[in-house]
Backbone bond lengths (Angstrom), bond angles and torsions (degrees), N, CA, C in turn:
res aa  C-N    CA-C-N  psi(-1)  N-CA   C-N-CA  omega(-1)  CA-C   N-CA-C  phi
1 M - - - 1.494 - - 1.565 109.23 -
2 R 1.284 115.89 -48.32 1.474 123.71 -179.76 1.519 110.45 -56.39
3 I 1.329 115.27 -48.19 1.423 123.91 -176.67 1.683 107.84 -61.85
4 G 1.186 113.30 -43.29 1.414 120.37 177.99 1.548 115.60 -60.85
5 R 1.316 115.01 -38.32 1.475 116.78 167.68 1.425 118.02 -70.71
6 L 1.261 117.52 -32.37 1.385 125.07 176.27 1.529 110.23 -64.81
7 A 1.356 115.59 -48.46 1.453 124.85 -177.93 1.592 107.34 -62.97
8 G 1.363 112.62 -39.83 1.536 115.80 177.44 1.495 113.55 -70.51
9 A 1.359 120.65 -33.25 1.367 124.01 178.50 1.567 109.58 -69.52
10 T 1.431 110.19 -43.78 1.479 111.89 174.57 1.452 118.55 -64.33
11 L 1.308 115.58 -37.30 1.459 118.04 170.70 1.498 116.68 -56.49
12 A 1.306 111.61 -47.56 1.570 121.28 -179.67 1.563 105.69 -61.65
13 L 1.254 118.83 -40.49 1.556 119.72 -178.24 1.481 105.90 -70.37
14 F 1.273 119.68 -43.30 1.435 121.94 173.10 1.483 116.50 -51.62
15 L 1.368 112.95 -52.95 1.580 115.78 178.08 1.490 108.80 -66.57
16 L 1.331 125.39 -35.17 1.350 120.53 177.20 1.539 114.50 -62.34
17 A 1.326 114.65 -43.27 1.397 122.10 -175.32 1.518 106.73 -70.21
18 G 1.280 123.71 -33.13 1.435 126.70 177.77 1.500 111.90 -88.16
19 G 1.323 118.24 14.62 1.412 122.81 -176.99 1.559 114.10 -62.60
20 T 1.400 115.81 -26.28 1.396 119.68 -175.45 1.620 111.62 -66.34
21 A 1.412 111.67 -19.26 1.424 110.51 -177.32 1.516 109.38 -89.59
22 L 1.331 118.12 -12.16 1.528 121.68 179.77 1.574 106.15 -67.72
23 A 1.309 108.14 153.29 1.496 114.11 176.57 1.527 111.77 -80.78
24 K 1.387 114.64 144.56 1.491 121.94 173.89 1.480 110.69 -106.38
25 R 1.333 116.82 130.73 1.397 121.28 178.33 1.502 110.90 -85.67
26 V 1.292 117.03 125.23 1.448 121.71 -179.25 1.615 111.62 -120.44
27 T 1.217 117.26 142.21 1.504 119.79 177.50 1.500 108.79 -84.75
28 V 1.312 115.88 123.67 1.474 125.19 -176.73 1.494 110.06 -102.18
29 V 1.283 122.55 -38.02 1.427 128.16 167.71 1.478 112.72 -124.18
30 P 1.431 112.98 116.23 1.438 123.09 -175.49 1.562 109.60 -71.08
31 G 1.300 119.96 171.62 1.396 124.33 177.32 1.525 114.00 134.46
32 D 1.357 115.15 -177.81 1.507 120.50 178.65 1.404 112.18 -59.46
33 Q 1.390 121.27 -37.56 1.428 126.77 172.39 1.491 110.58 -121.26
34 P 1.330 114.80 85.61 1.477 119.90 -168.57 1.543 107.10 -69.89
35 I 1.375 113.40 153.37 1.388 121.54 174.68 1.526 107.36 -99.73
36 T 1.323 113.69 132.49 1.572 116.74 -176.15 1.472 106.00 -124.02
37 A 1.389 114.84 168.43 1.379 129.23 172.31 1.472 110.69 -140.27
38 E 1.304 119.95 144.00 1.456 125.79 176.89 1.530 109.45 -98.24
39 I 1.330 115.10 111.94 1.437 125.88 -177.67 1.546 111.80 -98.11
40 P 1.305 118.83 132.66 1.534 116.24 -177.05 1.610 106.83 -60.12
41 G 1.307 112.93 143.92 1.490 120.52 -175.85 1.594 109.12 -64.95
42 S 1.287 120.32 -20.88 1.364 117.75 179.04 1.618 112.43 -83.12
43 W 1.326 115.63 -8.96 1.413 117.67 178.15 1.541 112.09 -80.30
44 K 1.309 122.14 150.12 1.385 127.71 167.31 1.455 115.91 -80.55
45 V 1.308 119.23 123.34 1.529 124.13 -175.00 1.567 104.61 -117.83
46 S 1.368 115.12 133.54 1.460 117.76 179.38 1.583 105.94 -143.35
47 E 1.222 114.29 156.02 1.534 118.88 174.24 1.495 114.15 -80.09
48 I 1.261 121.62 136.78 1.561 124.21 173.36 1.473 105.41 -119.13
49 K 1.332 113.80 177.81 1.470 124.16 179.63 1.506 116.74 -45.07
50 R 1.318 113.25 -44.31 1.574 114.32 -176.27 1.435 112.43 -124.48
51 G 1.495 117.63 21.68 1.439 116.97 179.72 1.479 112.34 167.47
52 I 1.396 110.93 -126.07 1.465 120.95 -171.99 1.521 112.87 -129.97
53 Q 1.218 118.72 141.59 1.416 122.77 166.10 1.558 109.55 -113.79
54 A 1.309 114.62 132.89 1.475 127.42 177.14 1.562 109.26 -122.41
55 K 1.391 116.35 125.22 1.347 116.49 172.44 1.540 112.62 -138.72
56 T 1.294 115.50 157.22 1.547 116.42 178.44 1.589 108.20 -75.85
57 A 1.322 112.47 153.48 1.511 122.28 -176.40 1.576 105.04 -53.62
58 D 1.332 123.70 -35.61 1.433 120.43 -175.13 1.628 111.57 -89.30
59 D 1.272 119.42 5.53 1.468 128.37 -179.28 1.459 112.53 63.48
60 E 1.340 121.81 26.92 1.489 124.18 178.27 1.483 115.97 -84.96
61 V 1.296 113.78 -22.89 1.566 120.12 178.28 1.584 108.27 -134.37
62 Y 1.327 111.32 128.37 1.494 120.11 177.55 1.552 103.23 -118.72
63 I 1.311 117.99 133.72 1.489 125.56 167.59 1.506 108.01 -127.05
64 W 1.319 112.97 130.58 1.486 122.98 169.71 1.470 113.84 -111.91
65 F 1.407 113.72 130.70 1.534 117.80 173.16 1.415 105.40 -110.24
66 E 1.353 116.61 119.06 1.465 118.76 -177.93 1.424 113.62 -127.10
67 S 1.289 117.84 116.82 1.490 123.18 -179.13 1.565 110.35 -87.56
68 Y 1.289 117.96 133.15 1.478 119.96 -178.85 1.528 111.05 -150.93
69 R 1.256 113.10 165.83 1.497 121.63 170.91 1.492 110.28 -93.66
70 P 1.256 121.99 145.10 1.438 130.48 -178.62 1.683 108.77 -37.91
71 A 1.284 118.26 -46.19 1.471 120.32 -171.00 1.602 107.47 -71.16
72 Q 1.322 118.87 -11.59 1.504 119.17 -173.76 1.507 106.58 -97.94
73 L 1.292 121.47 -5.86 1.537 121.50 -174.96 1.507 114.75 -55.95
74 Q 1.299 118.63 -45.26 1.519 120.44 180.00 1.519 108.73 -64.12
75 T 1.247 119.83 -38.86 1.451 121.60 -177.18 1.583 107.49 -66.10
76 L 1.283 114.49 -45.51 1.400 121.49 179.36 1.567 116.34 -61.10
77 I 1.341 113.10 -40.58 1.471 120.68 172.58 1.538 110.48 -63.52
78 G 1.267 115.00 -43.01 1.455 120.96 177.79 1.535 113.82 -59.27
79 E 1.276 114.31 -41.18 1.534 121.20 177.70 1.421 107.70 -66.45
80 H 1.394 120.55 -40.35 1.439 118.37 178.91 1.464 112.12 -70.13
81 N 1.293 122.19 -35.72 1.435 125.26 175.54 1.500 113.02 -58.41
82 T 1.290 113.95 -41.53 1.466 123.21 -176.30 1.552 105.13 -74.25
83 Y 1.247 122.01 -41.09 1.425 126.61 -176.69 1.708 110.27 -64.75
84 F 1.331 109.31 -48.44 1.497 113.26 176.90 1.476 112.72 -68.67
85 E 1.281 115.69 -34.18 1.572 116.76 175.17 1.510 110.42 -60.05
86 E 1.374 115.11 -46.74 1.533 121.12 178.65 1.521 114.16 -62.03
87 Q 1.336 116.27 -30.53 1.424 123.57 -178.82 1.582 112.19 -81.30
88 G 1.335 111.62 -11.42 1.521 114.22 179.22 1.581 110.57 93.09
89 V 1.386 115.38 12.88 1.506 111.95 178.11 1.539 110.35 -89.83
90 T 1.359 111.19 138.48 1.425 114.27 -175.83 1.668 108.53 -119.52
91 I 1.212 120.87 123.54 1.429 120.74 178.91 1.553 106.24 -83.72
92 T 1.243 114.95 125.09 1.493 120.99 -172.03 1.521 118.32 -105.58
93 G 1.304 114.07 7.55 1.541 117.33 179.42 1.455 109.25 -175.92
94 E 1.280 117.13 -174.94 1.489 126.64 -177.71 1.558 105.71 -77.84
95 A 1.358 109.61 151.09 1.529 114.77 174.42 1.403 114.33 -71.37
96 R 1.335 118.72 148.49 1.435 122.11 168.21 1.542 102.94 -99.81
97 A 1.390 112.38 121.03 1.465 117.17 -172.96 1.536 109.98 -121.07
98 K 1.419 115.48 148.83 1.405 122.74 176.62 1.428 112.83 -136.92
99 E 1.274 125.86 130.27 1.483 124.73 177.44 1.547 108.98 -109.35
100 V 1.410 111.17 142.88 1.408 113.89 174.85 1.511 107.23 -136.29
101 E 1.256 118.50 141.09 1.451 126.11 -175.84 1.474 108.96 -100.14
102 F 1.327 117.93 128.20 1.488 124.34 166.03 1.459 112.81 -113.24
103 P 1.334 118.44 174.01 1.463 117.10 -175.81 1.387 116.67 -64.25
104 T 1.432 120.38 -29.84 1.462 121.84 -174.84 1.539 110.39 -116.16
105 Y 1.320 117.93 -6.11 1.441 115.64 -178.88 1.538 110.09 -156.63
106 M 1.311 118.83 168.60 1.508 133.13 174.25 1.431 102.84 -104.95
107 L 1.391 115.87 138.51 1.498 126.15 169.08 1.381 110.01 -119.75
108 K 1.365 120.05 132.54 1.388 126.03 176.35 1.605 104.67 -127.89
109 V 1.301 114.78 127.25 1.430 122.81 179.47 1.536 108.43 -112.71
110 S 1.352 119.64 119.02 1.496 118.04 177.32 1.558 107.64 -125.87
111 E 1.286 111.21 127.51 1.456 122.52 178.96 1.465 108.87 -109.52
112 Y 1.374 116.80 126.70 1.434 124.78 -179.41 1.544 113.30 -106.30
113 P 1.362 116.71 126.34 1.411 112.59 171.73 1.585 107.68 -70.26
114 A 1.369 113.72 131.84 1.493 118.13 -175.17 1.555 109.43 -150.66
115 T 1.314 109.67 162.30 1.499 115.75 179.89 1.660 104.95 -127.32
116 Y 1.258 112.66 157.78 1.398 118.45 173.67 1.558 105.40 -146.58
117 E 1.306 114.40 125.34 1.501 121.42 -170.58 1.538 111.45 50.60
118 K 1.351 114.53 41.46 1.473 125.23 175.85 1.442 112.49 67.36
119 K 1.327 120.77 17.29 1.519 124.83 176.79 1.500 106.13 -122.42
120 P 1.331 116.84 156.71 1.528 120.26 179.68 1.548 108.68 -64.03
121 T 1.339 107.59 147.02 1.490 115.92 175.32 1.487 108.79 -135.97
122 V 1.230 119.66 164.31 1.489 124.01 -179.84 1.514 108.26 -105.56
123 L 1.384 112.78 120.44 1.495 118.37 -177.99 1.596 105.36 -134.01
124 R 1.299 108.62 119.10 1.509 112.89 -174.28 1.554 105.87 -143.17
125 Y 1.396 112.15 143.28 1.411 121.07 177.40 1.614 108.14 -119.26
126 I 1.235 115.67 138.30 1.475 120.14 171.50 1.607 107.26 -124.30
127 S 1.304 110.10 115.75 1.573 117.57 -178.69 1.580 105.84 -102.70
128 V 1.336 109.59 130.79 1.500 114.53 176.99 1.414 109.23 -119.14
129 V 1.259 117.95 113.09 1.480 123.02 -179.23 1.509 113.66 -112.93
130 P 1.290 116.54 108.27 1.485 117.76 -177.79 1.596 108.96 -67.67
131 K 1.356 110.47 148.93 1.411 114.10 -179.45 1.539 108.96 -74.68
132 S 1.166 124.36 -21.79 1.491 128.66 -179.45 1.548 103.76 -81.18
133 G 1.374 113.61 120.06 1.500 116.38 -170.84 1.501 110.59 -73.39
134 D 1.202 121.18 -6.80 1.558 115.34 179.78 1.543 112.08 -101.84
135 L 1.293 121.74 18.98 1.417 127.85 -179.16 1.462 105.65 -104.05
136 R 1.362 117.16 151.15 1.436 123.41 173.45 1.485 110.59 -75.34
137 H 1.445 116.17 149.16 1.328 120.11 -179.35 1.653 103.19 -94.66
138 L 1.384 111.36 168.97 1.454 117.12 176.42 1.472 109.94 -133.45
139 L 1.313 116.13 136.02 1.417 125.65 172.85 1.560 109.02 -111.42
140 V 1.348 116.68 114.25 1.442 118.45 170.51 1.449 112.18 -100.98
141 S 1.449 117.40 120.87 1.431 116.78 -175.20 1.624 101.76 -113.62
142 Y 1.401 110.95 142.53 1.338 117.96 -176.79 1.476 110.09 -130.21
143 W 1.429 118.53 129.85 1.406 121.07 -176.82 1.497 104.92 -136.47
144 A 1.378 118.66 126.45 1.447 118.75 -174.46 1.535 108.26 -150.18
145 S 1.259 118.64 153.36 1.445 120.86 166.34 1.585 104.94 -74.85
146 P 1.303 112.66 157.99 1.580 113.55 179.17 1.507 112.04 -59.36
147 E 1.377 115.98 -35.43 1.515 118.26 179.12 1.479 111.09 -67.74
148 G 1.303 117.34 -44.14 1.466 123.32 179.37 1.538 112.11 -62.93
149 D 1.406 111.71 -41.62 1.486 115.15 176.61 1.517 114.04 -54.44
150 K 1.353 110.29 -44.36 1.565 115.11 177.07 1.393 114.89 -72.26
151 E 1.288 121.92 -39.45 1.489 127.39 -175.16 1.541 107.63 -68.67
152 Y 1.257 118.80 -42.93 1.513 121.90 -174.15 1.587 112.07 -98.89
153 D 1.323 116.96 10.63 1.443 119.90 -174.91 1.539 112.55 -53.23
154 G 1.287 116.66 -45.08 1.470 123.60 176.46 1.470 116.34 -58.64
155 E 1.353 114.00 -44.99 1.413 119.79 178.84 1.520 114.23 -72.07
156 T 1.359 113.95 -33.63 1.450 117.20 175.93 1.532 111.67 -73.35
157 N 1.285 122.25 -33.72 1.475 121.44 171.72 1.449 114.34 -62.94
158 K 1.350 115.36 -36.83 1.445 119.31 178.92 1.489 112.12 -64.51
159 I 1.375 112.06 -40.89 1.539 115.81 177.53 1.541 110.78 -63.20
160 I 1.403 117.89 -45.34 1.468 120.06 -178.65 1.538 108.32 -67.05
161 N 1.268 121.41 -40.13 1.440 124.53 177.08 1.579 112.73 -60.87
162 S 1.284 114.23 -36.60 1.499 114.95 179.45 1.507 110.94 -74.28
163 L 1.385 114.07 -28.34 1.460 119.47 176.84 1.512 111.32 -70.03
164 A 1.395 114.83 -39.79 1.448 116.04 177.66 1.425 114.36 -71.84
165 A 1.384 119.89 -27.60 1.408 124.88 178.70 1.616 108.92 -68.90
166 S 1.396 111.07 -33.61 1.482 116.39 -179.73 1.536 111.36 -69.48
167 Y 1.320 116.52 -36.78 1.484 124.53 178.86 1.553 107.53 -73.54
168 D 1.302 116.62 -41.42 1.538 115.57 178.26 1.412 114.34 -68.02
169 A 1.382 120.28 -21.04 1.399 123.14 178.91 1.607 114.90 -81.38
170 R 1.295 108.71 -8.26 1.569 111.92 -175.85 1.465 111.26 -72.49
């Protein structure tokens, strides 16, 4: 019996110590039925003007979740353009865009060819527009080095899948 308690306590301690690897749920769209995303525990999460910023510990991948009203979209895009210009990111061509319709929302993914410090960089926007006109929209912005994009692909996919599950549960 005593060994069982000791093993249980050791397991609990192990789980607590490894807690940094566990995902943390963050609210990315507030409201009566908030939209959430599961962010890996090793990522740094901080609040920003319209939502949440998540980035890898090595700064190779940044994801911003920004909740907005339709009338704020152009302001938001302008802020992004200014930010990326200040960071030295240059968009080198037209976006490749794809739209997908879901029962309760529209999804638009736009990938921009871009460079950072004269090397290719990954710049992607995911726009989530609820079909109900009274709900807030969400812009998910993704910026990564090509190496970070590959290295963290699995974690990024889990984040996006958790976001989709939250929308689907509405």
